[in-house]
DSSP file (Angstrom, degrees, kcal/mol; ACC not computed):
  #  RESIDUE AA STRUCTURE BP1 BP2  ACC     N-H-->O    O-->H-N    N-H-->O    O-->H-N    TCO  KAPPA ALPHA  PHI   PSI    X-CA   Y-CA   Z-CA
    1    1 A M              0   0    0      0, 0.0     2,-0.3     0, 0.0     0, 0.0   0.000 360.0 360.0 360.0 132.9   72.8   93.8  139.4
    2    2 A S        -     0   0    0      1,-0.0     0, 0.0     0, 0.0     0, 0.0  -0.637 360.0-151.5 -83.4 133.6   73.7   95.7  136.2
    3    3 A V        -     0   0    0     -2,-0.3    -1,-0.0     2,-0.0     2,-0.0  -0.916  23.2-116.5-105.6 127.2   77.1   97.4  136.1
    4    4 A P        -     0   0    0      0, 0.0     3,-0.1     0, 0.0     4,-0.0  -0.332  12.8-139.0 -62.9 142.3   77.4  100.5  133.9
    5    5 A I  S    S-     0   0    0      1,-0.2     2,-0.3     3,-0.1    -2,-0.0   0.879  82.1  -4.6 -69.2 -38.8   79.8  100.1  131.0
    6    6 A C        -     0   0    0      2,-0.2    -1,-0.2     1,-0.0     0, 0.0  -0.950  69.8-110.5-149.1 167.7   81.2  103.6  131.5
    7    7 A A  S    S+     0   0    0     -2,-0.3     2,-0.3    -3,-0.1    -2,-0.0   0.679  86.1 103.6 -75.5 -16.8   80.5  106.6  133.6
    8    8 A Y        -     0   0    0      1,-0.0    -2,-0.2    -4,-0.0    -3,-0.1  -0.494  54.8-163.4 -71.4 129.2   79.2  108.6  130.6
    9    9 A T        -     0   0    0     -2,-0.3    -2,-0.1     2,-0.0    -1,-0.0  -0.962  18.8-131.0-113.2 116.7   75.4  108.9  130.4
   10   10 A P        -     0   0    0      0, 0.0     2,-1.3     0, 0.0     3,-0.0  -0.295  20.4-112.8 -66.9 150.7   74.1  109.9  127.0
   11   11 A D    >   -     0   0    0      1,-0.2     3,-1.9     2,-0.1     7,-0.2  -0.705  32.0-172.9 -82.7  94.8   71.6  112.7  126.8
   12   12 A M  T 3  S+     0   0    0     -2,-1.3    -1,-0.2     1,-0.3     6,-0.1   0.564  78.8  68.7 -72.6  -6.1   68.6  110.7  125.6
   13   13 A D  T 3  S+     0   0    0     -3,-0.0     2,-0.7     4,-0.0    -1,-0.3   0.632  81.2  89.4 -80.9 -13.9   66.7  114.0  125.1
   14   14 A S    <>  -     0   0    0     -3,-1.9     4,-2.4     1,-0.2     5,-0.2  -0.755  64.7-161.0 -86.7 113.8   69.0  114.7  122.2
   15   15 A I  H  > S+     0   0    0     -2,-0.7     4,-2.5     1,-0.2     5,-0.2   0.874  91.5  53.5 -62.5 -37.1   67.5  113.2  119.0
   16   16 A G  H  > S+     0   0    0      2,-0.2     4,-2.1     1,-0.2    -1,-0.2   0.921 110.7  45.1 -63.8 -43.7   70.9  113.4  117.3
   17   17 A Q  H  > S+     0   0    0     -6,-0.2     4,-2.4     2,-0.2    -2,-0.2   0.899 112.6  51.1 -68.3 -39.6   72.6  111.5  120.1
   18   18 A L  H  X S+     0   0    0     -4,-2.4     4,-2.6    -7,-0.2    -2,-0.2   0.911 110.3  49.3 -63.4 -42.5   69.9  108.9  120.2
   19   19 A I  H  X S+     0   0    0     -4,-2.5     4,-2.7     1,-0.2    -1,-0.2   0.911 111.1  50.6 -62.5 -42.0   70.1  108.4  116.5
   20   20 A A  H  X S+     0   0    0     -4,-2.1     4,-2.4     2,-0.2    -2,-0.2   0.899 111.3  47.8 -63.1 -40.7   73.9  108.0  116.8
   21   21 A I  H  X S+     0   0    0     -4,-2.4     4,-2.2     2,-0.2    -2,-0.2   0.920 112.3  48.6 -66.8 -43.8   73.5  105.4  119.6
   22   22 A V  H  X S+     0   0    0     -4,-2.6     4,-2.4     2,-0.2    -2,-0.2   0.925 111.4  50.7 -61.9 -44.3   70.9  103.5  117.6
   23   23 A R  H  X S+     0   0    0     -4,-2.7     4,-2.6     1,-0.2    -2,-0.2   0.932 109.3  51.0 -58.4 -46.4   73.1  103.5  114.6
   24   24 A G  H  X S+     0   0    0     -4,-2.4     4,-2.5     1,-0.2    -1,-0.2   0.898 111.0  47.8 -58.9 -41.6   76.1  102.2  116.6
   25   25 A E  H  X S+     0   0    0     -4,-2.2     4,-2.6     2,-0.2    -1,-0.2   0.875 110.5  51.8 -68.3 -36.9   74.0   99.4  118.0
   26   26 A L  H  X S+     0   0    0     -4,-2.4     4,-2.5     2,-0.2    -2,-0.2   0.914 110.6  48.5 -63.7 -42.4   72.7   98.5  114.5
   27   27 A V  H  X S+     0   0    0     -4,-2.6     4,-2.7     2,-0.2     5,-0.2   0.943 113.6  46.3 -62.3 -47.9   76.3   98.3  113.2
   28   28 A R  H  X S+     0   0    0     -4,-2.5     4,-2.3     1,-0.2    -2,-0.2   0.902 112.4  51.5 -61.9 -40.4   77.4   96.2  116.2
   29   29 A G  H  X S+     0   0    0     -4,-2.6     4,-2.3     2,-0.2    -1,-0.2   0.902 111.4  46.8 -63.0 -41.6   74.3   93.9  115.7
   30   30 A L  H  X S+     0   0    0     -4,-2.5     4,-2.7     2,-0.2     5,-0.2   0.934 112.0  49.4 -66.5 -45.9   75.1   93.5  112.0
   31   31 A E  H  X S+     0   0    0     -4,-2.7     4,-2.3     1,-0.2    -2,-0.2   0.877 111.8  49.8 -62.5 -36.0   78.8   92.7  112.6
   32   32 A R  H  X S+     0   0    0     -4,-2.3     4,-2.4    -5,-0.2    -1,-0.2   0.913 111.0  49.4 -65.7 -43.0   77.8   90.2  115.3
   33   33 A A  H  X S+     0   0    0     -4,-2.3     4,-1.2     2,-0.2    -2,-0.2   0.896 111.6  49.0 -63.8 -40.2   75.3   88.6  112.9
   34   34 A L  H  X>S+     0   0    0     -4,-2.7     5,-2.8     2,-0.2     4,-0.5   0.922 110.8  49.9 -64.9 -43.5   77.9   88.4  110.2
   35   35 A A  H ><5S+     0   0    0     -4,-2.3     3,-1.3     1,-0.2    -2,-0.2   0.898 106.5  55.8 -61.7 -39.9   80.4   86.8  112.6
   36   36 A D  H 3<5S+     0   0    0     -4,-2.4    -1,-0.2     1,-0.3    -2,-0.2   0.813 107.5  50.0 -61.6 -29.5   77.8   84.3  113.6
   37   37 A L  H 3<5S-     0   0    0     -4,-1.2    -1,-0.3    -3,-0.4    -2,-0.2   0.549 120.2-112.0 -82.4  -8.0   77.5   83.3  110.0
   38   38 A G  T <<5S+     0   0    0     -3,-1.3     2,-0.6    -4,-0.5    -3,-0.2   0.679  70.1 144.4  82.6  18.5   81.3   83.0  109.7
   39   39 A V      < -     0   0    0     -5,-2.8     2,-1.5    -6,-0.2    -1,-0.3  -0.831  42.1-151.7 -95.5 118.8   81.5   86.0  107.5
   40   40 A D        +     0   0    0     -2,-0.6     2,-0.3    -3,-0.1    -5,-0.1  -0.570  50.7 120.2 -92.3  73.2   84.7   88.0  108.1
   41   41 A L        -     0   0    0     -2,-1.5     2,-0.2   -10,-0.2    -6,-0.1  -0.985  53.1-136.8-135.8 146.7   83.5   91.5  107.1
   42   42 A R     >  -     0   0    0     -2,-0.3     4,-2.4     1,-0.1     3,-0.2  -0.492  39.0 -97.7 -90.8 169.4   83.1   94.8  108.9
   43   43 A Y  H  > S+     0   0    0      1,-0.2     4,-2.7     2,-0.2     5,-0.2   0.901 122.6  51.4 -56.6 -46.1   80.1   97.1  108.4
   44   44 A T  H  > S+     0   0    0      1,-0.2     4,-1.8     2,-0.2    -1,-0.2   0.866 110.3  49.5 -64.9 -34.0   81.6   99.3  105.8
   45   45 A Q  H  > S+     0   0    0     -3,-0.2     4,-2.1     2,-0.2    -1,-0.2   0.914 110.9  50.0 -67.4 -42.3   82.7   96.3  103.7
   46   46 A F  H  X S+     0   0    0     -4,-2.4     4,-2.8     1,-0.2    -2,-0.2   0.919 108.6  54.0 -56.7 -44.8   79.1   95.0  104.0
   47   47 A L  H  X S+     0   0    0     -4,-2.7     4,-2.5     1,-0.2    -1,-0.2   0.885 106.7  50.2 -61.2 -41.2   77.8   98.4  102.9
   48   48 A V  H  X S+     0   0    0     -4,-1.8     4,-2.3     2,-0.2    -1,-0.2   0.928 112.4  46.9 -63.8 -45.3   79.9   98.4   99.8
   49   49 A I  H  X S+     0   0    0     -4,-2.1     4,-2.5     1,-0.2    -2,-0.2   0.915 111.9  51.8 -62.6 -41.8   78.8   94.9   98.8
   50   50 A K  H  X S+     0   0    0     -4,-2.8     4,-2.2     2,-0.2    -2,-0.2   0.917 109.5  49.3 -60.4 -44.9   75.2   95.9   99.5
   51   51 A R  H  X S+     0   0    0     -4,-2.5     4,-2.9     1,-0.2     5,-0.4   0.918 113.2  46.3 -62.6 -43.9   75.4   99.0   97.3
   52   52 A L  H  X S+     0   0    0     -4,-2.3     4,-2.2     1,-0.2    -1,-0.2   0.889 111.9  51.2 -66.8 -37.9   76.9   97.0   94.4
   53   53 A A  H  < S+     0   0    0     -4,-2.5    -1,-0.2    -5,-0.2    -2,-0.2   0.884 117.2  40.3 -65.0 -37.3   74.3   94.3   94.8
   54   54 A A  H  < S+     0   0    0     -4,-2.2    -2,-0.2    -5,-0.2    -1,-0.2   0.887 130.3  23.6 -78.7 -40.3   71.5   96.9   94.7
   55   55 A A  H  < S-     0   0    0     -4,-2.9    -3,-0.2     1,-0.2    -2,-0.2   0.598  96.6-135.9-107.4 -13.5   72.8   99.2   92.0
   56   56 A G     <  -     0   0    0     -4,-2.2    -1,-0.2    -5,-0.4    -2,-0.1  -0.315  58.1  -4.8  83.5-173.8   75.1   97.1   89.9
   57   57 A P  S    S+     0   0    0      0, 0.0     2,-0.3     0, 0.0    45,-0.2  -0.167  71.4 157.4 -56.7 142.5   78.6   98.1   88.6
   58   58 A M  B     -A  101   0A   0     43,-1.6    43,-3.7    34,-0.0     2,-0.1  -0.959  42.6 -85.6-155.4 169.3   79.7  101.6   89.3
   59   59 A S     >  -     0   0    0     -2,-0.3     4,-2.5    41,-0.2     5,-0.2  -0.337  40.6-110.9 -75.6 163.7   82.9  103.7   89.5
   60   60 A A  H  > S+     0   0    0     39,-0.4     4,-2.6     1,-0.2     5,-0.2   0.873 120.2  53.1 -62.4 -36.6   84.8  103.9   92.8
   61   61 A T  H  > S+     0   0    0      2,-0.2     4,-2.4     1,-0.2    -1,-0.2   0.930 110.3  45.9 -65.0 -45.8   83.8  107.6   93.0
   62   62 A E  H  > S+     0   0    0      1,-0.2     4,-2.6     2,-0.2    -2,-0.2   0.905 114.1  49.4 -62.4 -40.9   80.1  106.7   92.6
   63   63 A L  H  X S+     0   0    0     -4,-2.5     4,-1.9     2,-0.2    -2,-0.2   0.897 110.0  50.4 -66.5 -40.9   80.4  103.9   95.1
   64   64 A A  H  X>S+     0   0    0     -4,-2.6     5,-2.6     2,-0.2     4,-0.7   0.926 112.9  46.7 -61.7 -44.9   82.2  106.2   97.6
   65   65 A R  H ><5S+     0   0    0     -4,-2.4     3,-0.7     1,-0.2    -2,-0.2   0.923 113.0  48.6 -63.5 -44.6   79.4  108.8   97.3
   66   66 A A  H 3<5S+     0   0    0     -4,-2.6    -1,-0.2     1,-0.2    -2,-0.2   0.799 117.6  41.7 -66.3 -29.1   76.6  106.1   97.6
   67   67 A S  H 3<5S-     0   0    0     -4,-1.9    -1,-0.2    -5,-0.2    -2,-0.2   0.453 108.8-124.2 -96.5  -2.7   78.3  104.7  100.7
   68   68 A E  T <<5 +     0   0    0     -4,-0.7     2,-0.3    -3,-0.7    -3,-0.2   0.915  66.1 132.6  56.6  47.8   79.2  108.1  102.1
   69   69 A L      < -     0   0    0     -5,-2.6    -1,-0.2    -6,-0.1    -2,-0.1  -0.892  58.4-110.4-122.6 155.1   82.9  107.3  102.4
   70   70 A D     >  -     0   0    0     -2,-0.3     4,-2.3    -3,-0.1     5,-0.2  -0.402  34.7-105.6 -80.8 165.0   85.9  109.3  101.3
   71   71 A G  H  > S+     0   0    0      1,-0.2     4,-2.4     2,-0.2     5,-0.2   0.867 117.4  51.4 -60.3 -41.2   88.0  108.3   98.4
   72   72 A G  H  > S+     0   0    0      1,-0.2     4,-1.9     2,-0.2    -1,-0.2   0.921 111.7  46.7 -63.7 -44.3   91.0  107.0  100.4
   73   73 A A  H  > S+     0   0    0      1,-0.2     4,-2.4     2,-0.2    -1,-0.2   0.892 111.6  52.6 -63.8 -39.4   88.7  104.8  102.6
   74   74 A M  H  X S+     0   0    0     -4,-2.3     4,-2.9     2,-0.2     5,-0.2   0.912 106.4  52.3 -64.7 -42.4   87.0  103.5   99.5
   75   75 A T  H  X S+     0   0    0     -4,-2.4     4,-2.4     1,-0.2    -1,-0.2   0.926 111.1  47.4 -59.7 -45.0   90.3  102.5   97.9
   76   76 A R  H  X S+     0   0    0     -4,-1.9     4,-2.3     2,-0.2    -1,-0.2   0.917 113.0  48.7 -62.2 -43.7   91.3  100.5  101.0
   77   77 A L  H  X S+     0   0    0     -4,-2.4     4,-2.8     2,-0.2     5,-0.2   0.916 110.9  49.9 -62.8 -43.1   87.9   98.8  101.2
   78   78 A L  H  X S+     0   0    0     -4,-2.9     4,-2.5     1,-0.2     5,-0.2   0.908 110.0  51.0 -63.2 -41.2   88.0   97.9   97.5
   79   79 A D  H  X S+     0   0    0     -4,-2.4     4,-2.3    -5,-0.2    -1,-0.2   0.930 112.5  46.9 -60.0 -44.8   91.5   96.5   97.9
   80   80 A Q  H  X S+     0   0    0     -4,-2.3     4,-1.4     1,-0.2    -2,-0.2   0.928 115.2  44.6 -63.2 -46.5   90.3   94.4  100.9
   81   81 A L  H  <>S+     0   0    0     -4,-2.8     5,-2.5     1,-0.2     6,-0.7   0.841 112.5  51.5 -70.6 -32.9   87.2   93.1   99.1
   82   82 A E  H ><5S+     0   0    0     -4,-2.5     3,-1.1    -5,-0.2    -1,-0.2   0.906 107.5  53.1 -67.6 -40.9   89.0   92.4   95.9
   83   83 A A  H 3<5S+     0   0    0     -4,-2.3    -2,-0.2     1,-0.3    -1,-0.2   0.817 107.8  51.8 -63.2 -30.1   91.6   90.4   97.9
   84   84 A K  T 3<5S-     0   0    0     -4,-1.4    -1,-0.3    -5,-0.1    -2,-0.2   0.573 117.7-116.6 -81.5  -9.7   88.7   88.3   99.4
   85   85 A G  T < 5S+     0   0    0     -3,-1.1    22,-0.4    -4,-0.4    21,-0.4   0.642  82.2 118.3  86.6  15.0   87.4   87.7   95.9
   86   86 A Y  S   <S+     0   0    0     -5,-2.5    18,-1.9    20,-0.2     2,-0.3   0.679  76.0  15.2 -91.1 -18.4   84.1   89.5   96.4
   87   87 A L  E     -B  103   0A   0     -6,-0.7     2,-0.3    16,-0.3    16,-0.2  -0.956  60.5-154.3-147.3 167.6   84.6   92.2   93.7
   88   88 A R  E     -B  102   0A   0     14,-2.6    14,-2.4    -2,-0.3     2,-0.5  -0.976  18.3-126.9-141.7 155.6   86.7   93.1   90.7
   89   89 A R  E     -B  101   0A   0     -2,-0.3    12,-0.2    12,-0.2   -30,-0.0  -0.903  31.4-177.1-102.6 128.5   87.7   96.2   88.9
   90   90 A R  E     -B  100   0A   0     10,-3.1    10,-3.8    -2,-0.5     3,-0.1  -0.910  34.6 -94.3-123.5 151.2   87.0   96.3   85.2
   91   91 A P  E     -B   99   0A   0      0, 0.0     8,-0.3     0, 0.0     5,-0.1  -0.388  48.3-106.2 -61.2 141.0   87.7   98.8   82.5
   92   92 A H        -     0   0    0      6,-2.4     6,-0.1     3,-0.6     7,-0.0  -0.435  22.3-129.7 -67.7 142.5   84.9  101.2   81.9
   93   93 A E  S    S+     0   0    0      1,-0.2    -1,-0.1    -2,-0.1     3,-0.1   0.875 102.7  23.7 -63.9 -39.4   83.0  100.6   78.7
   94   94 A Q  S    S+     0   0    0      1,-0.2     2,-0.6     2,-0.0    -1,-0.2   0.701 122.8  50.5-101.3 -22.8   83.2  104.2   77.4
   95   95 A D    >   -     0   0    0      1,-0.1     3,-1.5     3,-0.1    -3,-0.6  -0.915  59.1-166.7-124.8 104.8   86.1  105.7   79.3
   96   96 A R  T 3  S+     0   0    0     -2,-0.6    -1,-0.1     1,-0.3    -4,-0.1   0.717  89.4  59.1 -64.2 -20.3   89.4  103.7   79.1
   97   97 A R  T 3  S+     0   0    0     -6,-0.1    -1,-0.3     2,-0.0     2,-0.2   0.716  99.2  71.7 -79.1 -20.0   90.9  105.7   82.0
   98   98 A A    <   -     0   0    0     -3,-1.5    -6,-2.4    -6,-0.1     2,-0.3  -0.565  68.4-144.3 -99.8 159.2   88.1  104.8   84.4
   99   99 A L  E     - B   0  91A   0     -8,-0.3     2,-0.4    -2,-0.2   -39,-0.4  -0.907   5.5-144.3-119.0 149.4   87.3  101.5   86.2
  100  100 A R  E     - B   0  90A   0    -10,-3.8   -10,-3.1    -2,-0.3     2,-0.5  -0.932  14.1-142.5-109.6 137.6   83.9  100.0   87.0
  101  101 A I  E     +AB  58  89A   0    -43,-3.7   -43,-1.6    -2,-0.4     2,-0.3  -0.860  28.7 168.3 -99.9 130.9   83.6   98.0   90.3
  102  102 A E  E     - B   0  88A   0    -14,-2.4   -14,-2.6    -2,-0.5     2,-0.2  -0.977  35.7-104.2-141.4 155.1   81.4   94.9   90.2
  103  103 A L  E     - B   0  87A   0     -2,-0.3   -16,-0.3   -16,-0.2     2,-0.1  -0.500  31.1-138.7 -74.1 145.2   80.6   92.0   92.3
  104  104 A T     >  -     0   0    0    -18,-1.9     4,-2.4    -2,-0.2     5,-0.2  -0.347  36.8 -93.2 -86.2 178.6   82.1   88.6   91.5
  105  105 A E  H  > S+     0   0    0      1,-0.2     4,-2.3     2,-0.2     5,-0.2   0.907 131.8  51.0 -59.3 -41.1   80.1   85.4   91.7
  106  106 A A  H  > S+     0   0    0    -21,-0.4     4,-2.6     2,-0.2    -1,-0.2   0.877 108.5  52.2 -64.3 -37.4   81.5   85.0   95.2
  107  107 A G  H  > S+     0   0    0    -22,-0.4     4,-2.1     2,-0.2    -2,-0.2   0.906 110.2  47.3 -64.9 -42.1   80.4   88.6   96.0
  108  108 A E  H  X S+     0   0    0     -4,-2.4     4,-2.1     2,-0.2    -2,-0.2   0.892 113.0  49.5 -65.4 -38.9   76.9   87.9   94.8
  109  109 A A  H  X S+     0   0    0     -4,-2.3     4,-2.1     2,-0.2    -2,-0.2   0.914 111.2  47.8 -67.2 -42.3   76.8   84.6   96.8
  110  110 A I  H  X S+     0   0    0     -4,-2.6     4,-3.1     1,-0.2     5,-0.2   0.870 109.6  54.6 -68.5 -34.1   78.1   86.3  100.0
  111  111 A W  H  X S+     0   0    0     -4,-2.1     4,-3.1     2,-0.2     5,-0.2   0.940 107.5  49.1 -62.5 -45.5   75.5   89.1   99.5
  112  112 A T  H  X S+     0   0    0     -4,-2.1     4,-1.0     1,-0.2    -2,-0.2   0.918 114.8  46.0 -57.7 -43.9   72.7   86.5   99.3
  113  113 A H  H  X S+     0   0    0     -4,-2.1     4,-1.0     1,-0.2     3,-0.2   0.920 117.4  42.7 -64.1 -46.7   74.0   84.9  102.5
  114  114 A M  H  X S+     0   0    0     -4,-3.1     4,-2.7     1,-0.2    -2,-0.2   0.841 103.8  64.0 -72.6 -34.9   74.5   88.2  104.4
  115  115 A S  H  X S+     0   0    0     -4,-3.1     4,-2.5     1,-0.2    -1,-0.2   0.842  99.6  53.8 -63.6 -32.6   71.2   89.8  103.3
  116  116 A V  H  X S+     0   0    0     -4,-1.0     4,-2.1    -3,-0.2    -1,-0.2   0.934 111.8  44.6 -64.6 -45.5   69.2   87.2  105.1
  117  117 A A  H  X S+     0   0    0     -4,-1.0     4,-2.4     2,-0.2    -2,-0.2   0.878 112.6  52.8 -65.4 -38.0   71.1   87.9  108.4
  118  118 A H  H  X S+     0   0    0     -4,-2.7     4,-2.4     2,-0.2     5,-0.2   0.936 110.2  46.3 -62.9 -48.1   70.8   91.7  107.8
  119  119 A K  H  X S+     0   0    0     -4,-2.5     4,-2.4     1,-0.2    -1,-0.2   0.900 113.0  50.4 -62.3 -41.0   67.0   91.5  107.4
  120  120 A A  H  X S+     0   0    0     -4,-2.1     4,-2.4     2,-0.2    -1,-0.2   0.901 110.3  49.7 -64.7 -40.9   66.7   89.3  110.5
  121  121 A M  H  X S+     0   0    0     -4,-2.4     4,-2.2     2,-0.2    -2,-0.2   0.918 112.7  46.5 -64.8 -43.7   68.8   91.6  112.6
  122  122 A L  H  X S+     0   0    0     -4,-2.4     4,-1.2     2,-0.2    -2,-0.2   0.891 111.7  51.7 -65.4 -39.3   66.7   94.7  111.5
  123  123 A E  H  < S+     0   0    0     -4,-2.4     3,-0.4    -5,-0.2    -2,-0.2   0.923 110.3  48.8 -62.3 -43.8   63.5   92.8  112.1
  124  124 A D  H >< S+     0   0    0     -4,-2.4     3,-1.4     1,-0.2     4,-0.2   0.895 107.3  55.3 -62.9 -40.5   64.7   91.9  115.6
  125  125 A A  H 3< S+     0   0    0     -4,-2.2     3,-0.3     1,-0.3    -1,-0.2   0.785 114.8  40.1 -63.4 -26.6   65.7   95.5  116.3
  126  126 A Q  T >< S+     0   0    0     -4,-1.2     3,-2.4    -3,-0.4    -1,-0.3   0.246  79.1 115.5-104.8  11.7   62.1   96.6  115.5
  127  127 A R  T <  S+     0   0    0     -3,-1.4    -1,-0.2     1,-0.3    -2,-0.1   0.763  74.8  53.1 -59.0 -27.6   60.3   93.7  117.2
  128  128 A D  T 3  S+     0   0    0     -3,-0.3     2,-0.4    -4,-0.2    -1,-0.3   0.421  95.8  86.8 -87.3   3.0   58.6   96.0  119.7
  129  129 A L  S <  S-     0   0    0     -3,-2.4    -3,-0.0     4,-0.0     2,-0.0  -0.853  73.8-132.6-105.8 136.4   57.2   98.3  117.0
  130  130 A S     >  -     0   0    0     -2,-0.4     4,-2.5     1,-0.1     5,-0.2  -0.315  34.3-103.0 -72.0 167.7   53.9   97.7  115.2
  131  131 A Q  H  > S+     0   0    0      1,-0.2     4,-2.5     2,-0.2     5,-0.2   0.893 124.9  52.7 -60.5 -39.1   53.9   98.0  111.4
  132  132 A D  H  > S+     0   0    0      1,-0.2     4,-2.5     2,-0.2    -1,-0.2   0.915 109.7  48.1 -62.8 -42.6   52.3  101.5  111.7
  133  133 A E  H  > S+     0   0    0      2,-0.2     4,-2.7     1,-0.2    -2,-0.2   0.886 110.9  51.3 -65.5 -38.4   55.0  102.6  114.1
  134  134 A R  H  X S+     0   0    0     -4,-2.5     4,-2.5     2,-0.2    -2,-0.2   0.924 111.0  48.2 -62.7 -43.7   57.7  101.2  111.8
  135  135 A D  H  X S+     0   0    0     -4,-2.5     4,-2.3     1,-0.2    -2,-0.2   0.912 113.4  47.2 -63.3 -42.5   56.1  103.2  108.9
  136  136 A R  H  X S+     0   0    0     -4,-2.5     4,-3.0     2,-0.2    -2,-0.2   0.908 110.8  51.4 -66.7 -41.5   56.0  106.3  111.0
  137  137 A L  H  X S+     0   0    0     -4,-2.7     4,-2.6     2,-0.2     5,-0.2   0.936 111.3  47.7 -60.2 -46.7   59.5  106.0  112.2
  138  138 A R  H  X S+     0   0    0     -4,-2.5     4,-2.5     1,-0.2    -1,-0.2   0.918 113.0  49.4 -59.7 -43.4   60.8  105.5  108.6
  139  139 A D  H  X S+     0   0    0     -4,-2.3     4,-2.5     2,-0.2    -2,-0.2   0.928 111.6  48.0 -61.9 -46.6   58.7  108.6  107.5
  140  140 A Y  H  X S+     0   0    0     -4,-3.0     4,-2.3     1,-0.2    -2,-0.2   0.930 114.4  45.6 -61.0 -46.8   60.1  110.8  110.4
  141  141 A L  H  X S+     0   0    0     -4,-2.6     4,-2.5     1,-0.2    -1,-0.2   0.896 112.8  50.4 -66.2 -39.3   63.7  109.8  109.7
  142  142 A Q  H  X S+     0   0    0     -4,-2.5     4,-2.7    -5,-0.2    -1,-0.2   0.911 110.4  49.8 -64.5 -41.5   63.3  110.3  105.9
  143  143 A R  H  X S+     0   0    0     -4,-2.5     4,-2.1     2,-0.2    -2,-0.2   0.897 111.1  49.2 -64.9 -39.8   61.7  113.7  106.4
  144  144 A M  H  X S+     0   0    0     -4,-2.3     4,-2.6     2,-0.2    -2,-0.2   0.934 112.1  48.8 -62.3 -45.1   64.6  114.7  108.8
  145  145 A L  H  X S+     0   0    0     -4,-2.5     4,-2.7     1,-0.2     5,-0.3   0.911 109.3  52.4 -61.2 -43.5   67.1  113.5  106.2
  146  146 A D  H  X S+     0   0    0     -4,-2.7     4,-1.8     1,-0.2    -1,-0.2   0.911 111.2  46.9 -59.9 -43.1   65.4  115.4  103.4
  147  147 A V  H  X S+     0   0    0     -4,-2.1     4,-1.0     2,-0.2    -2,-0.2   0.934 113.5  48.0 -64.6 -46.3   65.5  118.6  105.4
  148  148 A L  H  < S+     0   0    0     -4,-2.6     4,-0.4     1,-0.2     3,-0.4   0.893 114.0  46.0 -64.6 -39.5   69.2  118.1  106.4
  149  149 A R  H >< S+     0   0    0     -4,-2.7     3,-0.9     1,-0.2    -1,-0.2   0.812 105.1  61.6 -72.6 -29.1   70.2  117.4  102.8
  150  150 A D  H 3< S+     0   0    0     -4,-1.8    -1,-0.2    -5,-0.3    -2,-0.2   0.783  97.3  59.7 -66.7 -26.6   68.2  120.3  101.4
  151  151 A K  T 3<        0   0    0     -4,-1.0    -1,-0.2    -3,-0.4    -2,-0.2   0.700 360.0 360.0 -75.5 -19.6   70.4  122.7  103.5
  152  152 A D    <         0   0    0     -3,-0.9    -1,-0.3    -4,-0.4    -2,-0.2   0.473 360.0 360.0 -81.0 360.0   73.6  121.5  101.7
């Protein structure tokens, strides 16, 4: 017999609430997959490494914007990841006052290691969807995002 985790029952008719619940489960799934690999990183730390791996070196401000984090949170994350040896801050080539954030060799290696687990976790989350359904889901979510961002 299944025992409910809490008395709260989400309103599954609310698309916003359903998206939030799915996001939460994806984050937990990723953190579980990372822990299974022996990687001691939280989702936001993973996200920063992923952004740097995809886009290359950038400023802390650009990285915060790309990761949708505030500046204070980004500074703490950068300090944590730098202490782990996954990234470094380098002087900007054109602006001596600015710093560029880049992955170290260890950061690139951990990204390669983590990206396999990330892809496997996402694949597992979508296992009951056909390729056509996956494509449509991505299209629907992208169109919603475009509308919401257009209002800002």
